[in-house]
C-alpha positions in Angstrom: 0.0 0.0 0.0 3.0 2.3 0.0 2.8 5.0 -2.7 5.7 5.6 -5.1 5.7 7.4 -8.4 9.4 7.2 -9.0 10.2 7.0 -12.7 6.7 7.9 -13.6 5.8 11.3 -12.3 7.2 14.5 -13.9 6.2 17.7 -12.0 5.8 20.9 -13.8 6.0 23.3 -10.8 8.2 26.3 -11.2 11.3 26.8 -9.1 10.7 28.9 -6.0 12.8 31.8 -7.3 10.8 32.0 -10.6 8.0 34.4 -10.8 4.7 32.6 -11.3 1.9 34.6 -13.0 -0.7 32.2 -11.6 0.1 33.2 -8.1 -0.3 36.9 -9.0 -3.8 36.0 -10.3 -4.7 34.5 -7.0 -4.4 30.9 -8.2 -2.8 28.3 -5.9 -1.7 25.0 -7.4 -2.5 22.0 -5.3 -1.3 19.3 -7.8 0.4 19.6 -11.1 1.8 16.3 -12.6 2.2 14.6 -15.9 2.5 10.8 -15.9 3.7 8.7 -18.8 1.4 5.8 -19.5 2.7 2.2 -19.4 0.2 0.2 -21.6 0.0 -3.5 -21.4 1.7 -5.1 -24.4 -0.7 -6.7 -26.9 -3.7 -6.3 -24.6 -6.8 -4.1 -24.4 -6.8 -4.1 -20.6 -5.0 -1.6 -18.4 -1.5 -2.6 -17.2 -1.0 -3.0 -13.5 1.0 0.2 -13.5 -1.7 2.3 -15.1 -4.5 0.7 -13.1 -3.1 2.0 -9.8 -2.6 5.6 -11.0 -6.0 6.9 -9.8 -5.2 5.7 -6.2 -1.8 7.2 -6.2 -3.0 10.5 -7.5 -5.8 10.6 -4.8 -3.1 10.3 -2.1 -1.1 13.1 -3.5 -4.2 15.3 -3.8 -5.3 14.5 -0.3 -2.0 15.5 1.2 -1.9 18.7 -0.8 -5.5 19.8 0.0 -5.0 19.1 3.7 -1.8 21.0 3.7 -3.4 24.0 2.1 -6.3 24.0 4.6 -9.1 22.4 2.6 -9.7 19.0 4.3 -13.4 19.3 3.7 -12.8 19.0 0.0 -10.8 15.9 0.1 -13.5 13.2 -0.2 -15.3 14.8 -3.2 -12.1 16.0 -4.9 -10.6 12.5 -4.7 -13.7 11.0 -6.2 -13.8 13.5 -9.1 -10.1 13.1 -9.8 -10.4 9.4 -9.7 -13.3 9.3 -12.1 -11.7 11.7 -14.6 -8.3 9.9 -14.6 -10.0 6.5 -14.9 -12.1 7.8 -17.8 -8.9 9.0 -19.5 -7.1 5.7 -18.9 -10.0 3.4 -20.1 -11.4 5.4 -23.0 -8.3 7.1 -24.6 -4.9 5.9 -25.8 -2.8 9.0 -25.4 0.9 8.7 -24.3 0.4 10.3 -20.9 -2.1 11.7 -18.5 -1.7 15.2 -17.1 -3.4 16.4 -13.9 -3.7 19.9 -12.6 -5.7 20.8 -9.4 -5.8 24.5 -8.4 -7.8 26.8 -6.1 -8.9 30.3 -7.1 -11.1 32.6 -5.2 -14.1 30.4 -4.1 -13.5 27.3 -6.3 -11.3 24.2 -6.7 -10.7 23.2 -10.3 -9.6 19.8 -11.5 -8.2 19.4 -15.0 -7.2 16.1 -16.6 -5.6 16.1 -20.0 -5.4 12.7 -21.8 -3.7 14.1 -25.0 -6.5 12.5 -27.2 -8.5 15.1 -29.0 -12.3 14.5 -29.0 -14.8 15.9 -31.5 -17.6 16.6 -28.9 -18.2 16.7 -25.2 -18.2 13.2 -23.7 -21.7 12.2 -22.6 -22.4 10.4 -19.3 -23.9 7.0 -19.5 -27.5 6.5 -18.4 -28.3 5.2 -14.8 -29.0 1.7 -16.1 -25.7 1.4 -18.0 -23.2 -1.2 -16.8 -20.2 0.8 -17.9 -19.2 4.4 -18.5 -20.9 5.9 -15.4 -17.8 7.9 -14.3 -19.0 11.0 -16.1 -22.4 10.6 -14.6 -20.8 10.8 -11.2 -18.8 13.8 -12.2 -21.9 15.6 -13.5 -23.8 14.9 -10.3 -21.0 15.8 -7.9 -19.2 18.7 -9.6 -20.6 22.2 -9.6 -19.6 22.6 -13.2 -17.7 20.5 -15.7 -16.8 20.5 -19.4 -14.0 20.1 -22.0 -11.5 22.9 -22.7 -10.9 24.4 -26.2 -7.9 22.1 -26.7 -10.4 19.2 -26.9 -8.1 17.0 -24.8 -8.7 18.4 -21.2 -11.8 17.5 -19.2 -12.3 19.8 -16.2 -14.7 20.2 -13.2 -15.1 22.5 -10.2 -16.1 22.3 -6.6 -16.9 25.2 -4.2 -14.3 25.7 -1.5 -15.4 24.8 2.0 -14.1 25.9 5.4 -11.1 24.3 7.0 -11.2 22.1 10.1 -12.5 23.1 13.5 -9.9 21.9 16.0 -10.2 20.8 19.6 -6.4 20.3 20.0 -3.4 21.2 17.9 -3.3 19.7 14.5 -0.8 16.9 13.6 1.7 17.9 10.8 0.6 16.6 7.4 2.8 13.9 6.0 2.4 11.5 3.0 0.1 8.6 3.7 1.8 5.2 3.6 -1.2 2.9 4.2 -5.0 3.2 4.1 -8.1 1.1 4.4 -11.9 1.8 4.5 -15.1 0.6 5.9 -18.7 1.3 4.8 -21.3 0.6 7.5 -25.1 0.8 7.7 -26.0 3.5 10.3 -27.8 1.0 12.6 -27.5 -0.2 16.2 -24.8 -2.8 15.3 -22.5 -0.3 13.5 -20.1 0.3 16.3 -19.7 -3.4 17.1 -19.2 -4.2 13.4 -16.7 -1.4 13.1 -14.7 -2.7 16.0 -14.6 -6.3 14.7 -13.6 -5.3 11.1 -11.4 -2.5 12.4 -9.2 -4.9 14.4 -8.4 -6.8 11.2 -7.7 -3.6 9.2 -5.4 -2.2 11.9 -3.4 -5.4 11.8 -3.2 -5.3 8.0 -2.1 -1.7 8.2 0.8 -2.7 10.5 0.2 0.3 12.7 2.7 0.4 15.6 0.3 1.9 18.2 -2.1 1.0 21.0 -4.7 -0.9 18.9 -7.1 -1.6 21.7 -7.4 2.1 22.5 -7.7 2.9 18.8 -10.6 0.4 18.5 -12.3 2.0 21.5 -11.9 5.4 19.8 -13.3 4.0 16.6 -16.4 2.6 18.4 -17.0 6.0 20.0 -16.8 7.9 16.7 -19.1 5.4 14.9 -21.6 5.4 17.7 -21.6 9.2 17.7 -22.2 9.2 13.9 -25.1 6.8 14.2 -26.8 8.7 17.1 -26.2 12.3 16.1 -25.3 12.3 12.4 -28.7 11.2 10.9 -30.6 13.5 8.5 -34.4 13.6 9.0 -36.3 12.1 6.0 -33.4 9.9 4.8 -34.4 6.2 4.5 -31.0 4.5 4.5 -27.9 6.2 5.7 -24.3 5.0 5.8 -21.3 5.7 7.9 -17.9 5.8 6.1 -14.7 5.0 8.0 -11.1 5.6 6.7 -7.9 4.4 8.5 -4.7 6.1 7.3 -1.1 5.7 8.6 1.4 8.4 7.5 5.2 8.4 7.3 5.5 9.2 11.0 3.3 6.2 11.8 0.6 8.5 13.0 -2.9 7.0 12.7 -6.0 9.0 11.6 -9.5 7.5 11.9 -12.0 9.5 9.8 -15.7 8.8 10.4 -18.1 10.6 7.9 -21.9 11.0 8.4 -24.5 12.9 6.4 -25.1 15.8 8.9 -23.0 18.9 8.3 -23.6 20.3 11.8 -21.7 19.6 15.0 -23.3 21.9 17.6 -21.5 22.3 21.0 -18.4 20.5 19.7 -16.1 22.0 22.3 -18.4 21.2 25.2 -18.9 17.7 24.1 -15.2 17.1 23.7 -14.6 18.3 27.2 -17.2 16.0 28.7 -19.8 18.7 29.5 -22.4 17.3 27.1 -22.1 13.5 26.8 -19.0 11.5 27.5 -18.1 9.8 24.2 -15.6 12.2 22.7 -14.3 13.0 26.1 -13.5 9.3 26.5 -11.8 9.3 23.1 -9.6 12.2 24.1 -8.5 10.4 27.3 -7.7 7.4 25.3 -5.0 9.5 23.6 -6.8 10.7 20.5 -6.8 14.3 19.2 -10.4 15.0 17.9 -11.2 17.4 15.1 -14.1 17.8 12.7 -14.8 19.5 9.4 -17.7 19.8 7.0 -17.7 18.3 3.5 -20.1 18.6 0.6 -22.2 15.6 1.8 -22.0 16.0 5.6 -19.1 16.1 8.0 -16.0 14.1 9.0 -15.0 13.6 12.6 -11.3 12.7 12.8 -9.3 11.0 15.6 -5.5 11.3 15.4 -3.4 8.9 17.4 0.3 8.7 17.9 2.4 5.5 17.5 3.6 3.6 20.5 3.8 0.2 22.1 1.2 -2.1 20.7 -1.4 -3.3 23.2 -2.5 -6.9 22.5 
């Protein structure tokens, strides 16, 4: 699960001493890479190298957006980038894929150039189609999308969201080495299911920390999402969980629910209203939260240490 782009990635960022006209225009580049494709010889399928490109680019984008103070955009931006890159890899045969992600004023813009000119705007597949639904997702999730005049670059935008609301000091952002995800039904068994499956995932992630405490924290966050993250009128709701371990062996547990609100967060975290997040803090977790376009994410950050069996 370690990410490396050695020998494949060619950045196009200017040297620090060179004046960048984009910065004068108020544009900040979060990601700017061009990656040479490695097609499978005598095959219509993607090579193993090309197939993992969307995942690798998502990790780079996540680290950059978090560094620039836009963690609330990570989930949707990763999905949009993944769909556009996958569409380029599967449906075009250009020699490379170029990705640029930038922020300007109130928007994030994602651009993917596949170096394969098209005669018209690619159309999303219908809801019943078995293939080609990537652009349907882009059209539903992005604020705007289209094809540039060069006919090789598909772009989309997202509105910028606020940065995280912190209870304790933030952990420095480092590249992610390992990650794993859970998707749970927001029911009474969610916390127990998360604990059982989370134990296996923490072992696979090889996190050198206090795993029992981490599982306790996970249970608290999932239970909190089930009890307080529901949106009235929604029939079936899900709770998404992400485990990530960075280069410093720091573990983050992200639990996402559909509610964008977290009233009285500070008081809850200090045990004045409920005890769940207060318990998580006393188990060694730093708790933060931030909104995203489809709800909010509550994050627990835990430092490495001696493993508790």
